[in-house]
C-alpha positions as CSV (number, residue, x, y, z in Angstrom):
1,M,-36.8,-147.8,12.2
2,R,-39.4,-149.8,14.3
3,N,-38.0,-148.6,17.6
4,R,-37.6,-144.9,16.5
5,L,-40.8,-143.8,18.2
6,F,-40.0,-145.9,21.3
7,L,-36.6,-144.3,21.6
8,K,-37.9,-140.8,21.1
9,I,-40.5,-141.2,23.8
10,Y,-38.3,-143.0,26.2
11,L,-35.3,-140.7,25.7
12,T,-37.5,-137.7,26.1
13,L,-38.8,-139.1,29.4
14,L,-35.2,-139.7,30.6
15,A,-34.0,-136.3,29.5
16,S,-37.0,-134.7,31.4
17,L,-36.1,-136.7,34.5
18,A,-32.4,-135.6,34.2
19,A,-33.4,-132.0,33.9
20,V,-35.6,-132.2,36.9
21,A,-32.9,-133.9,38.9
22,V,-30.3,-131.3,38.0
23,A,-32.6,-128.4,38.8
24,S,-33.6,-130.0,42.1
25,A,-30.0,-130.7,43.0
26,A,-29.0,-127.1,42.3
27,F,-31.9,-125.8,44.4
28,V,-31.0,-128.1,47.3
29,W,-27.3,-127.2,47.0
30,L,-28.0,-123.5,47.1
31,G,-30.3,-124.0,50.0
32,Q,-27.7,-126.1,51.8
33,G,-25.1,-123.3,51.4
34,E,-27.4,-120.9,53.0
35,E,-28.0,-123.4,55.8
36,D,-24.3,-123.8,56.3
37,V,-23.8,-120.0,56.6
38,S,-26.6,-119.8,59.1
39,W,-25.2,-122.7,61.1
40,Q,-21.7,-121.2,61.2
41,S,-23.1,-117.8,62.4
42,Q,-25.1,-119.5,65.1
43,R,-22.1,-121.6,66.2
44,A,-19.9,-118.5,66.3
45,R,-22.3,-116.6,68.6
46,F,-22.7,-119.7,70.8
47,V,-18.9,-120.1,71.3
48,A,-18.5,-116.4,71.9
49,A,-21.1,-116.5,74.6
50,L,-19.3,-119.5,76.3
51,I,-15.9,-117.7,76.3
52,P,-16.6,-113.9,76.4
53,L,-13.9,-111.4,75.6
54,D,-13.5,-110.3,79.2
55,M,-12.9,-113.8,80.6
56,D,-9.4,-114.3,82.1
57,R,-6.9,-116.8,80.7
58,Q,-7.4,-119.4,83.5
59,S,-11.2,-119.4,83.0
60,V,-10.8,-119.8,79.3
61,E,-8.4,-122.8,79.7
62,A,-10.8,-124.4,82.2
63,T,-13.7,-124.0,79.8
64,L,-11.6,-125.5,76.9
65,R,-10.5,-128.5,79.1
66,R,-14.1,-129.3,79.9
67,F,-15.1,-129.2,76.2
68,S,-11.9,-131.2,75.3
69,R,-12.9,-134.0,77.6
70,A,-16.6,-133.9,76.6
71,F,-15.9,-134.0,72.8
72,D,-12.5,-135.8,72.9
73,A,-11.2,-132.8,70.9
74,D,-8.1,-130.7,70.8
75,L,-9.1,-127.0,71.2
76,A,-7.3,-123.6,71.0
77,V,-8.3,-120.0,71.1
78,Y,-6.5,-117.3,69.2
79,D,-6.7,-113.5,69.3
80,R,-7.5,-111.3,66.4
81,N,-3.7,-111.3,65.5
82,G,-3.5,-115.1,65.4
83,R,-1.6,-115.4,68.7
84,L,-2.5,-118.4,71.0
85,I,-4.5,-117.3,74.0
86,A,-5.3,-120.7,75.5
87,G,-5.5,-124.4,74.6
88,A,-6.6,-127.9,75.7
89,G,-5.5,-131.3,74.5
90,R,-2.7,-131.9,72.0
91,P,-1.2,-128.8,70.4
92,L,-2.7,-127.9,67.0
93,P,-0.6,-127.1,63.9
94,R,0.7,-123.6,63.5
95,D,-1.2,-123.2,60.2
96,I,-4.5,-124.3,61.7
97,L,-6.0,-120.9,61.0
98,E,-5.3,-121.3,57.3
99,R,-6.9,-124.8,57.1
100,R,-10.4,-123.7,58.2
101,W,-12.1,-127.0,57.7
102,R,-10.5,-130.2,56.3
103,H,-9.9,-133.9,56.8
104,D,-6.6,-134.7,58.4
105,R,-6.8,-138.5,58.4
106,G,-9.7,-141.0,58.4
107,D,-12.6,-139.3,60.2
108,V,-10.5,-136.8,62.1
109,Q,-11.4,-133.3,61.1
110,T,-10.3,-129.8,61.9
111,M,-12.3,-126.6,61.9
112,V,-11.9,-122.9,62.7
113,T,-14.7,-120.7,64.0
114,E,-14.3,-116.9,63.8
115,L,-16.0,-115.1,66.6
116,P,-17.7,-111.8,66.2
117,D,-15.1,-110.1,68.4
118,G,-12.2,-111.1,66.1
119,R,-11.0,-114.1,68.0
120,A,-10.8,-117.6,66.4
121,V,-11.5,-121.0,68.0
122,A,-9.8,-124.0,66.4
123,A,-10.8,-127.6,67.0
124,R,-9.6,-131.0,66.0
125,M,-12.0,-133.9,66.7
126,A,-13.1,-137.3,65.4
127,R,-16.8,-136.2,65.0
128,P,-17.6,-133.0,63.2
129,F,-19.2,-130.3,65.2
130,R,-21.7,-129.5,62.4
131,P,-24.6,-131.2,60.5
132,A,-23.6,-134.2,58.5
133,G,-23.2,-133.5,54.8
134,R,-25.3,-135.2,52.2
135,N,-25.1,-135.4,48.4
136,P,-28.5,-134.5,46.9
137,L,-27.4,-135.5,43.4
138,A,-27.0,-139.1,44.5
139,Y,-30.6,-139.3,45.8
140,L,-32.1,-137.5,42.8
141,A,-30.1,-139.7,40.4
142,L,-31.4,-142.8,42.3
143,I,-35.0,-141.5,42.0
144,A,-34.6,-140.7,38.3
145,G,-33.1,-144.2,37.7
146,V,-36.0,-145.9,39.4
147,I,-38.6,-143.9,37.5
148,G,-36.7,-144.6,34.2
149,L,-36.8,-148.3,34.9
150,A,-40.4,-148.2,35.9
151,A,-41.4,-146.2,32.8
152,Y,-39.6,-148.6,30.4
153,P,-42.3,-151.3,30.2
154,V,-45.1,-148.6,30.0
155,V,-43.5,-146.8,27.1
156,R,-42.6,-150.1,25.4
157,H,-46.2,-151.3,25.7
158,L,-47.5,-148.1,24.2
159,T,-45.2,-148.1,21.3
160,R,-45.7,-151.8,20.6
161,R,-49.4,-151.1,20.2
162,L,-48.6,-148.3,17.8
163,E,-46.4,-150.7,15.9
164,R,-49.2,-153.2,15.6
165,L,-51.5,-150.5,14.4
166,R,-49.0,-149.4,11.8
167,A,-48.5,-153.0,10.7
168,G,-52.3,-153.5,10.3
169,V,-52.6,-150.3,8.3
170,D,-49.6,-151.4,6.1
171,A,-51.2,-154.8,5.5
172,W,-54.5,-153.2,4.6
173,G,-52.8,-150.8,2.3
174,R,-51.1,-153.7,0.5
175,G,-54.6,-155.0,-0.4
176,D,-55.4,-157.3,2.5
177,F,-58.8,-155.8,3.1
178,V,-59.7,-158.3,5.8
179,A,-56.8,-157.1,8.0
180,R,-57.8,-155.5,11.3
181,V,-55.8,-154.1,14.2
182,P,-56.2,-155.0,17.9
183,A,-58.4,-152.4,19.6
184,N,-57.8,-153.3,23.3
185,G,-58.0,-150.6,25.9
186,H,-59.8,-147.3,26.3
187,D,-57.1,-144.8,25.4
188,E,-56.4,-142.7,22.3
189,V,-54.5,-145.6,20.6
190,A,-57.5,-147.9,21.0
191,A,-59.8,-145.1,19.7
192,V,-57.6,-144.8,16.6
193,A,-57.6,-148.6,16.1
194,K,-61.4,-148.8,16.4
195,S,-61.8,-145.9,14.0
196,F,-59.5,-147.7,11.5
197,N,-61.4,-151.0,11.9
198,R,-64.7,-149.2,11.3
199,A,-63.4,-147.5,8.2
200,A,-61.9,-150.8,7.0
201,D,-65.2,-152.6,7.5
202,H,-67.0,-150.0,5.5
203,V,-64.5,-150.1,2.7
204,E,-64.6,-153.9,2.7
205,R,-68.4,-153.9,2.4
206,L,-68.2,-151.4,-0.5
207,I,-65.6,-153.5,-2.3
208,K,-67.6,-156.7,-1.8
209,S,-70.8,-154.9,-2.9
210,H,-69.1,-153.5,-6.0
211,R,-67.6,-156.9,-6.9
212,A,-71.0,-158.6,-6.4
213,L,-72.6,-155.9,-8.4
214,L,-70.1,-156.2,-11.3
215,A,-70.4,-160.0,-11.3
216,N,-74.2,-160.0,-11.2
217,A,-74.5,-157.2,-13.7
218,S,-72.2,-158.9,-16.2
219,H,-74.3,-162.1,-15.8
220,E,-77.6,-160.2,-16.2
221,L,-76.4,-158.3,-19.2
222,R,-75.7,-161.4,-21.2
223,S,-79.4,-162.3,-21.7
224,P,-80.6,-159.0,-23.3
225,L,-77.3,-158.8,-25.3
226,A,-77.8,-162.3,-26.6
227,R,-81.4,-161.6,-27.5
228,L,-80.4,-158.3,-29.1
229,R,-77.7,-160.0,-31.2
230,V,-80.2,-162.7,-32.4
231,A,-82.9,-160.1,-33.1
232,I,-80.4,-157.9,-35.2
233,D,-79.3,-161.0,-37.2
234,L,-82.9,-162.0,-37.9
235,Y,-83.9,-158.4,-38.7
236,E,-81.0,-158.1,-41.3
237,Q,-82.2,-161.3,-42.9
238,A,-85.9,-160.5,-43.0
239,P,-86.8,-157.1,-41.6
240,D,-90.3,-156.7,-40.0
241,D,-92.0,-154.7,-37.3
242,N,-92.0,-157.4,-34.7
243,R,-88.2,-158.0,-34.9
244,K,-87.7,-154.2,-34.8
245,E,-89.8,-154.0,-31.6
246,E,-87.8,-156.8,-30.1
247,I,-84.6,-154.9,-30.8
248,I,-86.1,-151.7,-29.2
249,R,-87.3,-153.7,-26.2
250,N,-83.9,-155.3,-25.6
251,L,-82.2,-151.9,-26.0
252,A,-84.6,-150.4,-23.4
253,E,-83.9,-153.3,-21.0
254,L,-80.1,-152.7,-21.4
255,D,-80.5,-149.0,-20.9
256,T,-82.6,-149.5,-17.7
257,L,-80.1,-152.1,-16.3
258,V,-77.1,-149.8,-16.9
259,E,-79.0,-146.9,-15.4
260,E,-79.8,-148.9,-12.3
261,I,-76.2,-150.1,-11.9
262,L,-74.9,-146.5,-12.1
263,L,-77.6,-145.3,-9.7
264,A,-76.8,-148.1,-7.2
265,S,-73.1,-147.4,-7.4
266,R,-73.7,-143.7,-6.8
267,L,-76.0,-144.3,-3.8
268,D,-73.2,-146.5,-2.3
269,H,-71.0,-143.4,-2.0
270,V,-73.6,-140.9,-1.0
271,E,-74.4,-140.3,2.7
272,R,-76.5,-137.1,2.3
273,L,-78.8,-135.9,-0.4
274,D,-77.5,-132.9,-2.4
275,A,-80.5,-130.6,-2.3
276,P,-83.5,-132.1,-0.5
277,E,-86.8,-130.4,-1.0
278,P,-90.4,-130.9,0.1
279,V,-92.1,-133.6,-2.1
280,D,-95.9,-134.3,-2.3
281,L,-95.8,-138.0,-2.1
282,L,-99.4,-138.7,-3.0
283,A,-99.1,-136.6,-6.1
284,L,-95.9,-138.4,-7.1
285,V,-97.5,-141.8,-6.4
286,S,-100.6,-140.9,-8.4
287,E,-98.5,-139.8,-11.4
288,E,-96.6,-143.1,-11.4
289,G,-99.8,-145.0,-10.8
290,A,-101.4,-143.4,-13.9
291,R,-98.3,-144.3,-16.0
292,N,-98.3,-147.9,-14.8
293,G,-102.0,-148.6,-14.5
294,V,-101.9,-148.9,-10.7
295,E,-104.8,-147.8,-8.5
296,V,-103.7,-145.1,-5.9
297,L,-105.5,-144.3,-2.7
298,G,-104.7,-142.3,0.4
299,M,-104.3,-138.8,1.9
300,P,-101.9,-136.0,1.0
301,A,-98.5,-136.3,2.7
302,T,-95.3,-134.4,2.3
303,V,-91.8,-135.8,2.7
304,R,-88.4,-134.1,2.3
305,G,-85.9,-135.5,-0.2
306,D,-85.0,-135.9,-3.9
307,A,-88.2,-136.1,-6.0
308,R,-86.4,-138.0,-8.8
309,L,-85.1,-140.7,-6.4
310,I,-88.4,-141.0,-4.6
311,G,-90.2,-141.3,-8.0
312,R,-87.7,-144.1,-8.9
313,L,-88.6,-145.8,-5.6
314,V,-92.3,-145.7,-6.3
315,R,-91.8,-146.8,-10.0
316,N,-89.6,-149.8,-8.9
317,L,-92.2,-151.0,-6.4
318,M,-95.0,-150.8,-8.9
319,Q,-93.1,-152.4,-11.7
320,N,-91.9,-155.2,-9.4
321,A,-95.5,-155.9,-8.3
322,L,-96.7,-155.9,-12.0
323,R,-93.9,-158.1,-13.1
324,H,-93.7,-160.7,-10.3
325,G,-97.2,-160.5,-8.8
326,D,-100.8,-160.7,-10.1
327,P,-103.4,-157.9,-10.5
328,P,-105.0,-156.0,-9.0
329,V,-102.0,-153.9,-7.9
330,S,-102.7,-150.9,-5.6
331,A,-100.8,-148.2,-3.8
332,T,-101.8,-146.4,-0.6
333,V,-100.3,-143.3,1.1
334,A,-101.0,-142.7,4.8
335,Q,-99.5,-140.5,7.5
336,A,-99.4,-141.0,11.3
337,D,-97.1,-140.1,14.2
338,G,-94.7,-138.0,12.1
339,K,-94.2,-140.8,9.6
340,V,-95.4,-141.2,6.0
341,E,-96.2,-144.7,4.9
342,L,-96.4,-146.0,1.3
343,R,-97.9,-149.4,0.7
344,V,-97.8,-151.2,-2.7
345,R,-99.7,-154.5,-2.8
346,D,-100.2,-157.2,-5.4
347,H,-102.2,-160.4,-5.4
348,G,-99.6,-162.8,-6.7
349,P,-98.1,-166.0,-5.2
350,G,-96.3,-164.0,-2.6
351,I,-92.7,-164.5,-1.2
352,A,-91.7,-167.8,0.3
353,E,-90.6,-167.5,4.0
354,S,-87.2,-168.9,3.1
355,E,-86.6,-166.2,0.5
356,G,-87.7,-163.3,2.7
357,A,-84.2,-162.5,4.1
358,R,-82.8,-162.0,0.6
359,V,-85.6,-160.1,-1.1
360,F,-83.6,-156.8,-1.2
361,E,-80.3,-158.3,-2.4
362,P,-79.1,-157.1,-5.8
363,F,-79.9,-159.5,-8.7
364,Y,-81.2,-162.1,-6.3
365,R,-82.7,-165.0,-8.2
366,P,-85.3,-167.1,-6.2
367,S,-84.8,-170.8,-6.1
368,G,-86.5,-172.6,-8.9
369,R,-86.6,-169.5,-11.1
370,S,-85.3,-170.2,-14.6
371,E,-82.5,-168.4,-16.3
372,A,-84.9,-167.1,-19.0
373,A,-87.2,-165.7,-16.3
374,G,-84.3,-163.7,-14.9
375,G,-83.7,-162.5,-11.3
376,W,-85.2,-159.7,-9.3
377,G,-82.5,-157.3,-10.7
378,L,-81.7,-154.1,-8.8
379,G,-85.3,-152.8,-8.3
380,L,-85.9,-153.7,-4.7
381,A,-82.2,-153.2,-3.8
382,L,-82.6,-149.6,-5.1
383,V,-85.8,-149.2,-3.1
384,R,-83.9,-150.0,0.1
385,Q,-81.0,-147.7,-0.8
386,I,-83.2,-144.8,-1.6
387,A,-85.4,-145.2,1.5
388,E,-82.3,-145.3,3.7
389,R,-80.8,-142.2,2.1
390,H,-84.0,-140.4,3.0
391,G,-83.9,-141.6,6.7
392,G,-86.6,-144.3,6.1
393,A,-86.8,-148.0,5.8
394,V,-88.6,-150.7,3.7
395,R,-90.1,-154.0,4.6
396,Y,-92.7,-156.4,3.3
397,E,-95.8,-158.3,4.7
398,S,-97.9,-161.2,3.5
399,P,-101.5,-160.0,3.7
400,P,-104.3,-162.5,4.6
401,G,-105.8,-162.3,1.1
402,G,-102.6,-163.5,-0.6
403,G,-99.9,-161.6,-2.5
404,V,-97.3,-159.4,-1.0
405,C,-97.3,-155.8,0.3
406,F,-94.2,-153.7,0.4
407,I,-94.2,-150.9,3.0
408,V,-91.9,-147.9,2.8
409,T,-91.7,-145.6,5.8
410,L,-90.3,-142.1,5.5
411,P,-90.1,-139.1,7.9
412,A,-92.9,-136.6,7.4
413,H,-91.8,-133.1,6.4
414,R,-92.8,-130.4,8.8
415,D,-93.1,-126.9,7.4
416,A,-90.7,-124.5,9.3
417,G,-93.3,-121.8,9.2
418,A,-96.1,-124.0,10.6
């Protein structure tokens, strides 16, 4: 099973070489036949010119004796009826005209040349009086064999890389999400391996993110659930408005947390917004500022995106500043160089330098923060996700006057008709 692809590729290569060899041999053989016919015709005209039809018997015998001594051959000339005209050397067999061309013994060969005037010249000699024969199939078979041997390591290397790729995909499919495949080289196999590794990295990050989200969410849900259970027990024993408000507040906290978890999970799987539209960012920030008691300044600016998600981004920044910072909290909208910038600042204790790299992690709890105080939840993590889905980014600064300022940068929307 493992070598099936290798055998298919290698046998296809060998079959192609064999087909080329056979076709080439047939072409050479046909060409050689034409060459032999041409050579025989030229040879017949040459011999006829040496011993013309009107030459007397003595001259013909003298000519044959000279050729017999020169080529160490036995020669004979016959008329059109097969009767011997003249000869030189040892006598030739009576059936020589029927043999045409053949090996008698060892390297001794006999041949018969028919002249244009109907006569025939027979010769028996040690060396053939014609081009030496060759077997083109032998040469082509040798070339095909050499190419086949040379191609074996190349095909084996290619299929071995494919086998490693398949083994890595199988391991990943069995649940080994850290499995990767070698991506050496610059050919199509390496491109497939690199694409698989990128996809595997992305899926592994999503799985780790979801596992962390589930673990942190289950941990964060315990506190409001525990408070809610206690509040319900106390309310059943002695109902009053304060305990009822506590139940409502815990339910709202649970609802907000579940909503944030679902939104974070959905944003993990979304690469593009469904129906982006122009959004007046200053108007949206002013609305959220009025709802949360945050001062809003700036100039009108339009961005393109999902108004509900951008509103959630602004709300999370303001509520984070109100919850973890100190008043006054302000928000500013500005536009420059094709970018729209939203700044939300508080005057609280700020963020420690050691905590800065983890500010946007889901449910991150700063060091020294008590269990009762809770972590940072998903607020800032959602801010980063929403900003990135809109082609923007978020960062924070520590202003000279204290506190912390979160800065969201989004691409400015350009009206197509402008």
